[in-house]
C-alpha positions in Angstrom: 68.2 61.3 248.8 68.9 57.6 248.8 71.2 57.4 245.2 73.4 60.2 246.6 74.2 58.2 249.6 74.5 55.3 247.9 77.0 56.9 245.4 79.3 57.7 247.8 80.2 53.8 248.8 83.5 52.7 247.1 82.9 51.0 244.5 79.6 52.2 243.3 79.3 53.4 239.4 76.2 55.2 237.8 74.5 53.9 235.2 71.6 54.6 232.6 69.1 52.7 232.0 66.3 52.2 229.7 64.5 50.1 227.4 66.5 49.5 224.5 69.9 47.2 224.7 71.3 49.8 224.1 70.5 51.3 227.9 70.4 47.6 229.0 66.8 46.7 228.5 66.1 48.2 232.0 68.9 46.0 233.5 71.3 48.0 235.6 74.1 45.6 235.2 74.2 45.5 231.2 73.5 49.7 230.9 75.5 51.9 230.2 78.1 53.3 233.1 79.7 56.5 233.3 83.0 57.2 234.8 83.4 58.6 238.3 85.1 62.4 237.3 85.6 64.4 240.7 84.3 65.1 244.0 83.4 68.6 244.0 82.0 70.0 246.8 80.3 66.8 248.6 79.0 65.7 245.1 80.3 63.2 242.6 80.2 64.2 239.0 79.8 61.8 236.6 81.4 61.7 232.9 80.6 59.7 229.4 79.9 59.9 226.1 77.4 58.0 223.6 79.3 58.5 220.4 79.0 54.5 219.2 75.2 54.2 220.6 72.4 54.8 218.3 70.0 55.9 220.4 65.9 56.3 219.1 65.3 59.8 219.7 62.3 60.0 222.7 63.6 56.9 224.7 62.8 57.1 228.1 65.6 56.5 230.4 67.0 56.3 234.3 69.6 57.0 235.8 71.0 54.1 238.9 73.5 54.2 241.0 75.1 50.3 240.8 77.6 47.9 242.8 78.1 45.4 240.8 80.1 43.8 243.6 77.0 43.8 246.0 74.6 43.1 242.9 72.6 46.0 244.6 71.4 49.2 242.6 69.3 52.3 243.7 67.0 54.2 241.3 67.6 57.6 241.1 64.8 59.7 243.2 61.2 60.2 242.2 60.4 62.2 239.1 59.5 62.2 235.4 61.3 59.6 233.1 64.0 61.1 231.0 63.7 61.1 227.3 66.6 60.6 225.3 67.4 64.4 223.3 68.1 65.1 219.7 72.0 65.8 219.5 71.2 68.9 218.8 70.1 69.5 222.3 72.8 68.1 224.2 74.5 70.1 226.5 77.9 70.3 227.6 76.9 70.8 231.1 80.0 71.5 232.8 81.2 73.7 230.2 77.6 75.7 230.3 77.0 75.7 226.6 76.2 73.7 223.7 79.4 71.6 222.0 80.7 74.4 219.1 78.2 73.9 216.6 75.3 73.4 217.9 72.8 75.2 219.2 70.6 73.5 221.6 69.4 74.6 224.5 69.3 71.8 227.1 69.8 68.6 227.9 69.3 66.1 230.0 71.3 64.8 233.5 
């Protein structure tokens, strides 16, 4: 997969890109960026929190790998668009459970 290979390049960041300004208006350079957390069994894990972003529920978005120094990016592979979840649908994937006090059953990633 091209995006997975691009993510392993030095200086790569994972961006969450959508139509609304909070997600960059489909411009990866203006999009919200995740921080690389660790590499585990050959996979890169990214992390981030949208505590301040007010993104409308149902807003469509995609992920891309961005190399800001070379001004290049690679969109995630083919598949459906993601939709911004309700707060109670958000899940901490590393912990494998929704945040305490929330009854969500899934998330997006």
